[in-house]
All heavy atoms as a GROMACS GRO file, in nm:
protein
  511
    1MET      N    1  -1.865   0.531  -2.880
    1MET     CA    2  -1.926   0.467  -2.767
    1MET      C    3  -1.825   0.374  -2.701
    1MET      O    4  -1.762   0.293  -2.767
    1MET     CB    5  -2.048   0.389  -2.811
    1MET     CG    6  -2.118   0.320  -2.698
    1MET     SD    7  -2.273   0.250  -2.753
    1MET     CE    8  -2.244   0.081  -2.717
    2LYS      N    9  -1.810   0.384  -2.572
    2LYS     CA   10  -1.719   0.298  -2.498
    2LYS      C   11  -1.795   0.179  -2.444
    2LYS      O   12  -1.900   0.194  -2.382
    2LYS     CB   13  -1.654   0.374  -2.384
    2LYS     CG   14  -1.566   0.486  -2.431
    2LYS     CD   15  -1.499   0.553  -2.313
    2LYS     CE   16  -1.412   0.666  -2.362
    2LYS     NZ   17  -1.338   0.727  -2.253
    3LEU      N   18  -1.743   0.061  -2.467
    3LEU     CA   19  -1.810  -0.059  -2.421
    3LEU      C   20  -1.769  -0.098  -2.280
    3LEU      O   21  -1.850  -0.149  -2.204
    3LEU     CB   22  -1.780  -0.175  -2.516
    3LEU     CG   23  -1.833  -0.159  -2.658
    3LEU    CD1   24  -1.787  -0.276  -2.744
    3LEU    CD2   25  -1.985  -0.152  -2.656
    4PHE      N   26  -1.644  -0.077  -2.246
    4PHE     CA   27  -1.593  -0.121  -2.117
    4PHE      C   28  -1.541  -0.002  -2.037
    4PHE      O   29  -1.423   0.021  -2.027
    4PHE     CB   30  -1.481  -0.224  -2.136
    4PHE     CG   31  -1.524  -0.343  -2.213
    4PHE    CD1   32  -1.488  -0.359  -2.344
    4PHE    CD2   33  -1.605  -0.439  -2.155
    4PHE    CE1   34  -1.528  -0.469  -2.417
    4PHE    CE2   35  -1.647  -0.550  -2.226
    4PHE     CZ   36  -1.609  -0.565  -2.359
    5VAL      N   37  -1.631   0.072  -1.979
    5VAL     CA   38  -1.594   0.187  -1.896
    5VAL      C   39  -1.593   0.143  -1.751
    5VAL      O   40  -1.693   0.094  -1.700
    5VAL     CB   41  -1.694   0.304  -1.915
    5VAL    CG1   42  -1.659   0.419  -1.822
    5VAL    CG2   43  -1.695   0.349  -2.059
    6ARG      N   44  -1.478   0.156  -1.687
    6ARG     CA   45  -1.466   0.117  -1.547
    6ARG      C   46  -1.529   0.225  -1.460
    6ARG      O   47  -1.488   0.340  -1.465
    6ARG     CB   48  -1.318   0.101  -1.512
    6ARG     CG   49  -1.296   0.034  -1.379
    6ARG     CD   50  -1.150   0.006  -1.357
    6ARG     NE   51  -1.101   0.105  -1.262
    6ARG     CZ   52  -0.975   0.139  -1.251
    6ARG    NH1   53  -0.885   0.088  -1.330
    6ARG    NH2   54  -0.938   0.226  -1.161
    7PRO      N   55  -1.628   0.192  -1.382
    7PRO     CA   56  -1.691   0.294  -1.297
    7PRO      C   57  -1.595   0.342  -1.188
    7PRO      O   58  -1.508   0.268  -1.142
    7PRO     CB   59  -1.810   0.222  -1.236
    7PRO     CG   60  -1.777   0.078  -1.245
    7PRO     CD   61  -1.686   0.060  -1.364
    8VAL      N   62  -1.609   0.467  -1.150
    8VAL     CA   63  -1.525   0.526  -1.047
    8VAL      C   64  -1.594   0.508  -0.912
    8VAL      O   65  -1.707   0.552  -0.894
    8VAL     CB   66  -1.502   0.675  -1.076
    8VAL    CG1   67  -1.418   0.738  -0.966
    8VAL    CG2   68  -1.436   0.695  -1.211
    9ASP      N   69  -1.526   0.442  -0.820
    9ASP     CA   70  -1.579   0.423  -0.686
    9ASP      C   71  -1.538   0.542  -0.600
    9ASP      O   72  -1.420   0.562  -0.571
    9ASP     CB   73  -1.524   0.294  -0.627
    9ASP     CG   74  -1.576   0.266  -0.487
    9ASP    OD1   75  -1.675   0.330  -0.445
    9ASP    OD2   76  -1.517   0.180  -0.420
   10LEU      N   77  -1.635   0.623  -0.561
   10LEU     CA   78  -1.606   0.745  -0.486
   10LEU      C   79  -1.617   0.727  -0.335
   10LEU      O   80  -1.610   0.825  -0.261
   10LEU     CB   81  -1.700   0.857  -0.531
   10LEU     CG   82  -1.688   0.900  -0.676
   10LEU    CD1   83  -1.792   1.004  -0.710
   10LEU    CD2   84  -1.549   0.951  -0.706
   11THR      N   85  -1.631   0.604  -0.287
   11THR     CA   86  -1.652   0.583  -0.144
   11THR      C   87  -1.533   0.626  -0.060
   11THR      O   88  -1.551   0.670   0.053
   11THR     CB   89  -1.687   0.437  -0.113
   11THR    OG1   90  -1.584   0.353  -0.165
   11THR    CG2   91  -1.821   0.399  -0.173
   12LYS      N   92  -1.411   0.614  -0.111
   12LYS     CA   93  -1.291   0.651  -0.036
   12LYS      C   94  -1.233   0.785  -0.080
   12LYS      O   95  -1.133   0.830  -0.026
   12LYS     CB   96  -1.184   0.543  -0.049
   12LYS     CG   97  -1.224   0.411   0.013
   12LYS     CD   98  -1.114   0.310  -0.001
   12LYS     CE   99  -1.157   0.178   0.058
   12LYS     NZ  100  -1.053   0.075   0.042
   13VAL      N  101  -1.294   0.849  -0.179
   13VAL     CA  102  -1.242   0.974  -0.233
   13VAL      C  103  -1.288   1.092  -0.148
   13VAL      O  104  -1.406   1.108  -0.121
   13VAL     CB  105  -1.288   0.994  -0.380
   13VAL    CG1  106  -1.243   1.129  -0.433
   13VAL    CG2  107  -1.235   0.883  -0.468
   14ASN      N  108  -1.192   1.173  -0.105
   14ASN     CA  109  -1.220   1.296  -0.033
   14ASN      C  110  -1.200   1.419  -0.121
   14ASN      O  111  -1.268   1.518  -0.106
   14ASN     CB  112  -1.131   1.310   0.090
   14ASN     CG  113  -1.155   1.200   0.191
   14ASN    OD1  114  -1.267   1.157   0.211
   14ASN    ND2  115  -1.048   1.154   0.252
   15THR      N  116  -1.103   1.410  -0.212
   15THR     CA  117  -1.064   1.522  -0.296
   15THR      C  118  -1.043   1.476  -0.438
   15THR      O  119  -0.984   1.371  -0.462
   15THR     CB  120  -0.934   1.586  -0.244
   15THR    OG1  121  -0.951   1.622  -0.107
   15THR    CG2  122  -0.896   1.708  -0.323
   16ILE      N  123  -1.090   1.555  -0.533
   16ILE     CA  124  -1.061   1.531  -0.674
   16ILE      C  125  -0.970   1.644  -0.720
   16ILE      O  126  -1.000   1.761  -0.700
   16ILE     CB  127  -1.189   1.530  -0.760
   16ILE    CG1  128  -1.276   1.411  -0.721
   16ILE    CG2  129  -1.154   1.524  -0.908
   16ILE    CD1  130  -1.408   1.406  -0.794
   17ILE      N  131  -0.858   1.606  -0.780
   17ILE     CA  132  -0.769   1.706  -0.838
   17ILE      C  133  -0.787   1.695  -0.989
   17ILE      O  134  -0.757   1.593  -1.050
   17ILE     CB  135  -0.624   1.684  -0.798
   17ILE    CG1  136  -0.611   1.698  -0.646
   17ILE    CG2  137  -0.533   1.784  -0.870
   17ILE    CD1  138  -0.473   1.679  -0.591
   18TYR      N  139  -0.840   1.803  -1.046
   18TYR     CA  140  -0.871   1.810  -1.189
   18TYR      C  141  -0.755   1.882  -1.255
   18TYR      O  142  -0.734   2.002  -1.232
   18TYR     CB  143  -1.002   1.886  -1.208
   18TYR     CG  144  -1.057   1.882  -1.347
   18TYR    CD1  145  -1.146   1.783  -1.384
   18TYR    CD2  146  -1.022   1.978  -1.441
   18TYR    CE1  147  -1.199   1.779  -1.512
   18TYR    CE2  148  -1.075   1.975  -1.568
   18TYR     CZ  149  -1.162   1.876  -1.603
   18TYR     OH  150  -1.214   1.871  -1.729
   19HIS      N  151  -0.675   1.808  -1.332
   19HIS     CA  152  -0.557   1.864  -1.397
   19HIS      C  153  -0.598   1.929  -1.529
   19HIS      O  154  -0.633   1.862  -1.625
   19HIS     CB  155  -0.453   1.755  -1.421
   19HIS     CG  156  -0.400   1.698  -1.293
   19HIS    ND1  157  -0.292   1.751  -1.228
   19HIS    CD2  158  -0.443   1.594  -1.216
   19HIS    CE1  159  -0.268   1.682  -1.118
   19HIS    NE2  160  -0.358   1.586  -1.108
   20LEU      N  161  -0.594   2.062  -1.531
   20LEU     CA  162  -0.634   2.140  -1.649
   20LEU      C  163  -0.524   2.140  -1.754
   20LEU      O  164  -0.406   2.120  -1.721
   20LEU     CB  165  -0.666   2.284  -1.606
   20LEU     CG  166  -0.777   2.298  -1.503
   20LEU    CD1  167  -0.782   2.440  -1.449
   20LEU    CD2  168  -0.910   2.260  -1.563
   21PRO      N  169  -0.560   2.163  -1.879
   21PRO     CA  170  -0.456   2.174  -1.983
   21PRO      C  171  -0.358   2.286  -1.949
   21PRO      O  172  -0.392   2.382  -1.880
   21PRO     CB  173  -0.537   2.208  -2.108
   21PRO     CG  174  -0.673   2.156  -2.080
   21PRO     CD  175  -0.694   2.173  -1.933
   22ASP      N  176  -0.236   2.274  -1.995
   22ASP     CA  177  -0.129   2.372  -1.976
   22ASP      C  178  -0.078   2.380  -1.833
   22ASP      O  179  -0.021   2.481  -1.794
   22ASP     CB  180  -0.170   2.511  -2.026
   22ASP     CG  181  -0.206   2.511  -2.174
   22ASP    OD1  182  -0.141   2.436  -2.249
   22ASP    OD2  183  -0.296   2.584  -2.212
   23GLY      N  184  -0.105   2.280  -1.749
   23GLY     CA  185  -0.040   2.272  -1.620
   23GLY      C  186  -0.117   2.302  -1.494
   23GLY      O  187  -0.094   2.238  -1.394
   24PRO      N  188  -0.208   2.400  -1.489
   24PRO     CA  189  -0.274   2.427  -1.362
   24PRO      C  190  -0.368   2.314  -1.321
   24PRO      O  191  -0.407   2.232  -1.403
   24PRO     CB  192  -0.352   2.556  -1.386
   24PRO     CG  193  -0.370   2.565  -1.532
   24PRO     CD  194  -0.255   2.490  -1.594
   25SER      N  195  -0.401   2.309  -1.193
   25SER     CA  196  -0.494   2.206  -1.145
   25SER      C  197  -0.596   2.270  -1.052
   25SER      O  198  -0.571   2.373  -0.991
   25SER     CB  199  -0.420   2.093  -1.075
   25SER     OG  200  -0.350   2.142  -0.964
   26LEU      N  201  -0.709   2.206  -1.042
   26LEU     CA  202  -0.819   2.251  -0.958
   26LEU      C  203  -0.848   2.142  -0.857
   26LEU      O  204  -0.870   2.027  -0.894
   26LEU     CB  205  -0.942   2.280  -1.045
   26LEU     CG  206  -1.072   2.314  -0.975
   26LEU    CD1  207  -1.059   2.448  -0.904
   26LEU    CD2  208  -1.185   2.319  -1.076
   27SER      N  209  -0.848   2.176  -0.730
   27SER     CA  210  -0.875   2.080  -0.624
   27SER      C  211  -1.018   2.099  -0.575
   27SER      O  212  -1.059   2.210  -0.542
   27SER     CB  213  -0.776   2.102  -0.510
   27SER     OG  214  -0.802   2.014  -0.405
   28LEU      N  215  -1.094   1.989  -0.571
   28LEU     CA  216  -1.234   1.993  -0.530
   28LEU      C  217  -1.255   1.896  -0.415
   28LEU      O  218  -1.237   1.775  -0.430
   28LEU     CB  219  -1.323   1.955  -0.649
   28LEU     CG  220  -1.472   1.942  -0.624
   28LEU    CD1  221  -1.531   2.077  -0.584
   28LEU    CD2  222  -1.542   1.889  -0.748
   29ASN      N  223  -1.290   1.949  -0.299
   29ASN     CA  224  -1.322   1.865  -0.184
   29ASN      C  225  -1.465   1.817  -0.200
   29ASN      O  226  -1.557   1.897  -0.205
   29ASN     CB  227  -1.305   1.946  -0.055
   29ASN     CG  228  -1.322   1.861   0.068
   29ASN    OD1  229  -1.365   1.746   0.061
   29ASN    ND2  230  -1.287   1.916   0.181
   30ILE      N  231  -1.486   1.686  -0.207
   30ILE     CA  232  -1.621   1.634  -0.237
   30ILE      C  233  -1.692   1.577  -0.116
   30ILE      O  234  -1.799   1.519  -0.130
   30ILE     CB  235  -1.618   1.530  -0.350
   30ILE    CG1  236  -1.543   1.404  -0.309
   30ILE    CG2  237  -1.563   1.589  -0.476
   30ILE    CD1  238  -1.573   1.288  -0.400
   31ASP      N  239  -1.638   1.595   0.004
   31ASP     CA  240  -1.705   1.544   0.124
   31ASP      C  241  -1.844   1.604   0.137
   31ASP      O  242  -1.859   1.725   0.150
   31ASP     CB  243  -1.624   1.577   0.249
   31ASP     CG  244  -1.502   1.488   0.265
   31ASP    OD1  245  -1.503   1.377   0.207
   31ASP    OD2  246  -1.408   1.528   0.332
   32GLY      N  247  -1.945   1.519   0.129
   32GLY     CA  248  -2.083   1.563   0.148
   32GLY      C  249  -2.152   1.617   0.024
   32GLY      O  250  -2.272   1.637   0.026
   33ILE      N  251  -2.080   1.639  -0.086
   33ILE     CA  252  -2.145   1.694  -0.205
   33ILE      C  253  -2.154   1.593  -0.319
   33ILE      O  254  -2.214   1.622  -0.421
   33ILE     CB  255  -2.078   1.824  -0.256
   33ILE    CG1  256  -1.936   1.795  -0.306
   33ILE    CG2  257  -2.080   1.931  -0.152
   33ILE    CD1  258  -1.874   1.910  -0.381
   34GLU      N  259  -2.097   1.474  -0.301
   34GLU     CA  260  -2.094   1.376  -0.411
   34GLU      C  261  -2.232   1.332  -0.456
   34GLU      O  262  -2.252   1.293  -0.569
   34GLU     CB  263  -2.006   1.256  -0.377
   34GLU     CG  264  -2.053   1.173  -0.261
   34GLU     CD  265  -2.000   1.218  -0.127
   34GLU    OE1  266  -1.928   1.318  -0.119
   34GLU    OE2  267  -2.033   1.151  -0.028
   35GLU      N  268  -2.330   1.340  -0.368
   35GLU     CA  269  -2.466   1.301  -0.408
   35GLU      C  270  -2.537   1.410  -0.487
   35GLU      O  271  -2.640   1.385  -0.548
   35GLU     CB  272  -2.548   1.262  -0.286
   35GLU     CG  273  -2.567   1.375  -0.187
   35GLU     CD  274  -2.626   1.327  -0.055
   35GLU    OE1  275  -2.577   1.228   0.000
   35GLU    OE2  276  -2.720   1.392  -0.010
   36TYR      N  277  -2.483   1.532  -0.486
   36TYR     CA  278  -2.546   1.644  -0.554
   36TYR      C  279  -2.483   1.677  -0.689
   36TYR      O  280  -2.538   1.754  -0.766
   36TYR     CB  281  -2.542   1.770  -0.467
   36TYR     CG  282  -2.612   1.752  -0.336
   36TYR    CD1  283  -2.541   1.745  -0.218
   36TYR    CD2  284  -2.751   1.739  -0.331
   36TYR    CE1  285  -2.606   1.727  -0.097
   36TYR    CE2  286  -2.817   1.720  -0.210
   36TYR     CZ  287  -2.743   1.714  -0.094
   36TYR     OH  288  -2.806   1.695   0.025
   37ILE      N  289  -2.366   1.621  -0.717
   37ILE     CA  290  -2.300   1.650  -0.844
   37ILE      C  291  -2.283   1.521  -0.923
   37ILE      O  292  -2.274   1.412  -0.867
   37ILE     CB  293  -2.163   1.719  -0.824
   37ILE    CG1  294  -2.069   1.634  -0.738
   37ILE    CG2  295  -2.180   1.857  -0.765
   37ILE    CD1  296  -1.930   1.690  -0.724
   38ASP      N  297  -2.279   1.535  -1.054
   38ASP     CA  298  -2.261   1.421  -1.143
   38ASP      C  299  -2.118   1.423  -1.194
   38ASP      O  300  -2.080   1.512  -1.270
   38ASP     CB  301  -2.360   1.430  -1.259
   38ASP     CG  302  -2.352   1.309  -1.351
   38ASP    OD1  303  -2.304   1.203  -1.305
   38ASP    OD2  304  -2.392   1.322  -1.467
   39LEU      N  305  -2.037   1.328  -1.148
   39LEU     CA  306  -1.898   1.324  -1.188
   39LEU      C  307  -1.881   1.226  -1.303
   39LEU      O  308  -1.886   1.106  -1.284
   39LEU     CB  309  -1.811   1.281  -1.069
   39LEU     CG  310  -1.816   1.374  -0.948
   39LEU    CD1  311  -1.743   1.311  -0.831
   39LEU    CD2  312  -1.756   1.508  -0.982
   40GLU      N  313  -1.865   1.278  -1.421
   40GLU     CA  314  -1.846   1.195  -1.540
   40GLU      C  315  -1.699   1.197  -1.578
   40GLU      O  316  -1.642   1.304  -1.601
   40GLU     CB  317  -1.930   1.247  -1.656
   40GLU     CG  318  -2.077   1.222  -1.640
   40GLU     CD  319  -2.113   1.074  -1.651
   40GLU    OE1  320  -2.044   1.002  -1.724
   40GLU    OE2  321  -2.207   1.033  -1.585
   41PHE      N  322  -1.636   1.082  -1.585
   41PHE     CA  323  -1.496   1.071  -1.620
   41PHE      C  324  -1.478   0.994  -1.750
   41PHE      O  325  -1.385   0.920  -1.766
   41PHE     CB  326  -1.418   1.002  -1.507
   41PHE     CG  327  -1.419   1.077  -1.379
   41PHE    CD1  328  -1.488   1.030  -1.271
   41PHE    CD2  329  -1.352   1.198  -1.369
   41PHE    CE1  330  -1.489   1.099  -1.152
   41PHE    CE2  331  -1.353   1.268  -1.250
   41PHE     CZ  332  -1.421   1.219  -1.142
   42GLU      N  333  -1.570   1.010  -1.844
   42GLU     CA  334  -1.563   0.934  -1.967
   42GLU      C  335  -1.464   0.994  -2.066
   42GLU      O  336  -1.407   0.924  -2.145
   42GLU     CB  337  -1.701   0.924  -2.030
   42GLU     CG  338  -1.797   0.840  -1.948
   42GLU     CD  339  -1.932   0.826  -2.013
   42GLU    OE1  340  -1.943   0.856  -2.132
   42GLU    OE2  341  -2.025   0.787  -1.945
   43GLU      N  342  -1.445   1.125  -2.065
   43GLU     CA  343  -1.358   1.192  -2.161
   43GLU      C  344  -1.224   1.226  -2.097
   43GLU      O  345  -1.194   1.341  -2.070
   43GLU     CB  346  -1.425   1.318  -2.216
   43GLU     CG  347  -1.550   1.292  -2.297
   43GLU     CD  348  -1.522   1.211  -2.423
   43GLU    OE1  349  -1.418   1.235  -2.487
   43GLU    OE2  350  -1.603   1.123  -2.455
   44GLY      N  351  -1.146   1.126  -2.069
   44GLY     CA  352  -1.015   1.147  -2.009
   44GLY      C  353  -0.971   1.025  -1.930
   44GLY      O  354  -1.030   0.919  -1.940
   45HIS      N  355  -0.867   1.045  -1.852
   45HIS     CA  356  -0.810   0.937  -1.771
   45HIS      C  357  -0.807   0.981  -1.625
   45HIS      O  358  -0.802   1.100  -1.596
   45HIS     CB  359  -0.669   0.904  -1.817
   45HIS     CG  360  -0.663   0.860  -1.959
   45HIS    ND1  361  -0.699   0.734  -1.999
   45HIS    CD2  362  -0.628   0.924  -2.071
   45HIS    CE1  363  -0.686   0.723  -2.130
   45HIS    NE2  364  -0.642   0.839  -2.176
   46TYR      N  365  -0.806   0.884  -1.538
   46TYR     CA  366  -0.796   0.917  -1.397
   46TYR      C  367  -0.697   0.823  -1.328
   46TYR      O  368  -0.670   0.713  -1.374
   46TYR     CB  369  -0.931   0.914  -1.326
   46TYR     CG  370  -1.001   0.780  -1.331
   46TYR    CD1  371  -0.981   0.688  -1.230
   46TYR    CD2  372  -1.087   0.748  -1.434
   46TYR    CE1  373  -1.045   0.566  -1.232
   46TYR    CE2  374  -1.152   0.626  -1.437
   46TYR     CZ  375  -1.130   0.536  -1.336
   46TYR     OH  376  -1.192   0.415  -1.339
   47CYS      N  377  -0.641   0.873  -1.219
   47CYS     CA  378  -0.549   0.796  -1.136
   47CYS      C  379  -0.610   0.794  -0.996
   47CYS      O  380  -0.617   0.897  -0.930
   47CYS     CB  381  -0.412   0.861  -1.135
   47CYS     SG  382  -0.293   0.776  -1.030
   48ASP      N  383  -0.656   0.679  -0.954
   48ASP     CA  384  -0.725   0.666  -0.826
   48ASP      C  385  -0.628   0.624  -0.717
   48ASP      O  386  -0.587   0.508  -0.711
   48ASP     CB  387  -0.838   0.565  -0.840
   48ASP     CG  388  -0.924   0.553  -0.716
   48ASP    OD1  389  -0.898   0.627  -0.619
   48ASP    OD2  390  -1.016   0.470  -0.716
   49THR      N  391  -0.589   0.718  -0.632
   49THR     CA  392  -0.505   0.687  -0.516
   49THR      C  393  -0.585   0.703  -0.388
   49THR      O  394  -0.528   0.724  -0.281
   49THR     CB  395  -0.380   0.777  -0.514
   49THR    OG1  396  -0.421   0.914  -0.503
   49THR    CG2  397  -0.294   0.758  -0.637
   50SER      N  398  -0.716   0.691  -0.398
   50SER     CA  399  -0.804   0.715  -0.283
   50SER      C  400  -0.781   0.615  -0.169
   50SER      O  401  -0.802   0.649  -0.053
   50SER     CB  402  -0.950   0.716  -0.325
   50SER     OG  403  -0.987   0.591  -0.379
   51ALA      N  404  -0.740   0.495  -0.199
   51ALA     CA  405  -0.714   0.397  -0.093
   51ALA      C  406  -0.592   0.437  -0.010
   51ALA      O  407  -0.581   0.400   0.106
   51ALA     CB  408  -0.692   0.259  -0.153
   52ILE      N  409  -0.503   0.517  -0.069
   52ILE     CA  410  -0.382   0.561   0.000
   52ILE      C  411  -0.402   0.695   0.070
   52ILE      O  412  -0.375   0.710   0.188
   52ILE     CB  413  -0.264   0.571  -0.098
   52ILE    CG1  414  -0.237   0.435  -0.162
   52ILE    CG2  415  -0.140   0.627  -0.031
   52ILE    CD1  416  -0.144   0.439  -0.280
   53ASP      N  417  -0.451   0.794  -0.007
   53ASP     CA  418  -0.458   0.930   0.046
   53ASP      C  419  -0.592   1.000   0.025
   53ASP      O  420  -0.606   1.118   0.056
   53ASP     CB  421  -0.346   1.016  -0.013
   53ASP     CG  422  -0.348   1.022  -0.164
   53ASP    OD1  423  -0.444   0.972  -0.226
   53ASP    OD2  424  -0.253   1.077  -0.222
   54GLY      N  425  -0.691   0.930  -0.030
   54GLY     CA  426  -0.823   0.990  -0.048
   54GLY      C  427  -0.835   1.082  -0.168
   54GLY      O  428  -0.929   1.159  -0.177
   55ILE      N  429  -0.739   1.074  -0.261
   55ILE     CA  430  -0.738   1.166  -0.376
   55ILE      C  431  -0.759   1.090  -0.506
   55ILE      O  432  -0.706   0.981  -0.527
   55ILE     CB  433  -0.605   1.243  -0.382
   55ILE    CG1  434  -0.590   1.330  -0.258
   55ILE    CG2  435  -0.596   1.328  -0.508
   55ILE    CD1  436  -0.459   1.403  -0.248
   56LEU      N  437  -0.839   1.151  -0.593
   56LEU     CA  438  -0.859   1.101  -0.729
   56LEU      C  439  -0.809   1.210  -0.824
   56LEU      O  440  -0.856   1.322  -0.818
   56LEU     CB  441  -1.007   1.073  -0.755
   56LEU     CG  442  -1.041   1.025  -0.895
   56LEU    CD1  443  -1.012   0.876  -0.906
   56LEU    CD2  444  -1.186   1.050  -0.927
   57HIS      N  445  -0.710   1.175  -0.906
   57HIS     CA  446  -0.656   1.269  -1.004
   57HIS      C  447  -0.727   1.244  -1.136
   57HIS      O  448  -0.734   1.130  -1.182
   57HIS     CB  449  -0.505   1.248  -1.025
   57HIS     CG  450  -0.425   1.277  -0.904
   57HIS    ND1  451  -0.370   1.398  -0.878
   57HIS    CD2  452  -0.390   1.196  -0.798
   57HIS    CE1  453  -0.304   1.394  -0.764
   57HIS    NE2  454  -0.315   1.272  -0.714
   58PHE      N  455  -0.780   1.352  -1.198
   58PHE     CA  456  -0.848   1.339  -1.326
   58PHE      C  457  -0.778   1.423  -1.430
   58PHE      O  458  -0.747   1.539  -1.409
   58PHE     CB  459  -0.994   1.382  -1.316
   58PHE     CG  460  -1.067   1.372  -1.446
   58PHE    CD1  461  -1.090   1.251  -1.505
   58PHE    CD2  462  -1.109   1.487  -1.510
   58PHE    CE1  463  -1.155   1.242  -1.627
   58PHE    CE2  464  -1.176   1.479  -1.633
   58PHE     CZ  465  -1.198   1.356  -1.691
   59PHE      N  466  -0.749   1.360  -1.544
   59PHE     CA  467  -0.682   1.423  -1.656
   59PHE      C  468  -0.780   1.422  -1.774
   59PHE      O  469  -0.806   1.318  -1.833
   59PHE     CB  470  -0.555   1.347  -1.695
   59PHE     CG  471  -0.456   1.338  -1.582
   59PHE    CD1  472  -0.461   1.233  -1.491
   59PHE    CD2  473  -0.359   1.434  -1.566
   59PHE    CE1  474  -0.371   1.223  -1.386
   59PHE    CE2  475  -0.267   1.426  -1.462
   59PHE     CZ  476  -0.273   1.320  -1.373
   60PRO      N  477  -0.838   1.538  -1.809
   60PRO     CA  478  -0.934   1.541  -1.920
   60PRO      C  479  -0.868   1.505  -2.052
   60PRO      O  480  -0.744   1.513  -2.066
   60PRO     CB  481  -0.984   1.685  -1.920
   60PRO     CG  482  -0.879   1.763  -1.854
   60PRO     CD  483  -0.812   1.670  -1.755
   61ARG      N  484  -0.948   1.464  -2.147
   61ARG     CA  485  -0.898   1.425  -2.278
   61ARG      C  486  -0.811   1.536  -2.335
   61ARG      O  487  -0.845   1.653  -2.329
   61ARG     CB  488  -1.013   1.397  -2.371
   61ARG     CG  489  -0.970   1.358  -2.509
   61ARG     CD  490  -1.085   1.318  -2.594
   61ARG     NE  491  -1.043   1.200  -2.664
   61ARG     CZ  492  -1.114   1.094  -2.686
   61ARG    NH1  493  -1.238   1.091  -2.648
   61ARG    NH2  494  -1.066   0.990  -2.747
   62GLY      N  495  -0.697   1.500  -2.390
   62GLY     CA  496  -0.603   1.596  -2.444
   62GLY      C  497  -0.502   1.644  -2.342
   62GLY      O  498  -0.409   1.712  -2.376
   63ASN      N  499  -0.520   1.605  -2.217
   63ASN     CA  500  -0.429   1.645  -2.112
   63ASN      C  501  -0.377   1.523  -2.035
   63ASN      O  502  -0.325   1.535  -1.928
   63ASN     CB  503  -0.496   1.743  -2.015
   63ASN     CG  504  -0.396   1.815  -1.927
   63ASN    OD1  505  -0.288   1.846  -1.973
   63ASN    ND2  506  -0.432   1.841  -1.803
   64ALA      N  507  -0.399   1.406  -2.090
   64ALA     CA  508  -0.361   1.284  -2.019
   64ALA      C  509  -0.232   1.227  -2.074
   64ALA      O  510  -0.195   1.248  -2.183
   64ALA     CB  511  -0.472   1.181  -2.031
   0.00000   0.00000   0.00000
């Protein structure tokens, strides 16, 4: 159980780049769909550059 999980602010995020194990990545444009999907980033790390370019990079556990 994690006690101090920093919530992800998606207000400035336009795209999530999900970095898969072994190198490939998946780009997901979330404009208009963020209210319909549940984005859980508890099992991994993320790099939030949304204030600069609107992108959130997510590295799942074991790939960070």
